[in-house]
N, C-alpha and C positions, 0 to 999 in steps of 0.2 A: 869136551875133550881138552880144550885149552886150560881149563881149571885143573883138570887131572894132571896135565903135563906140568903146569907151573907149580902146583902145591906138592907134587911128587919130588920135583927137583929142589924146591926150596926147603924141604924138610917139614912142612906144615901139614902134610897129607892127613894124618890122623885127626888133628885138631879141626881142620877145615871141614872134612866130610862128617865128622861127629857133630859139629855145630850146625851144618846144613841139614843133616838128617833130623836132628832134634827140632829145628824150626819147622821143617816140612811136616813132620809127624804131628806137631801141635796144630799146624794149619789145617791138616786133613783129619785130625781127630783119631789117629790110629797109630799104634806103636811100631808098625811096619808099613812101608809104602808099597811093597810087592809081596807076593806069596812065597817066593823062593829066595829070600835074601840070606846070603851067607854071612855078610858083615854090613856095616853101615854104608861103606863106599859102594859096594855092589848094589845095595838096596836103592840108593839114590840114583846111581847111573842107570840101572834098569828102569826105574820109575821115569827118569827123564827121557829115555828112549821110547817110552810108550805113552807118555802123558799128552794132554791137550796143550795147545799153544799158551793158553792162559796160565796153566800150572808151570810151564817152562819159564814164562816171564816172572812168575813168583820166585823161581830159583835165581834168575838173573838179579832180581831185586835183593834177594837174601845174600848174595855174594858180597854185596857192599855193606851189609849189616853185621855179619857174623864176626866173631873175635878175630879169626885168622884173616878175614877180609879187611881188617884195619891196616893190614900190611900189604894191600894191593899195590903192586908196582905200576908205574905209569904205563909200561908196555902192555900190561894186561888190560888196563882201562881203555887204552887205545884200541886193542883188539875187540873189546866189547862194543866200542863206538863204531868201528868198521863193520862189525857184524850187523 
């Protein structure tokens, strides 16, 4: 949710979720992460709400690797550390 809030406010929403979706689909070998995805953001968020801890941690790692993630503000990094 913190990523959704930050990237929505910062204007990077489409780029961030697109990059995350692309990386997760490659990781899982499927063009979609869930059955009822309307768009990439919904697909990722729905996947994250249902996935195992291991796959959620894959997402956390990817946040720091994707193109939009290169612009991670210090506050967001601190939020991840607190979590």
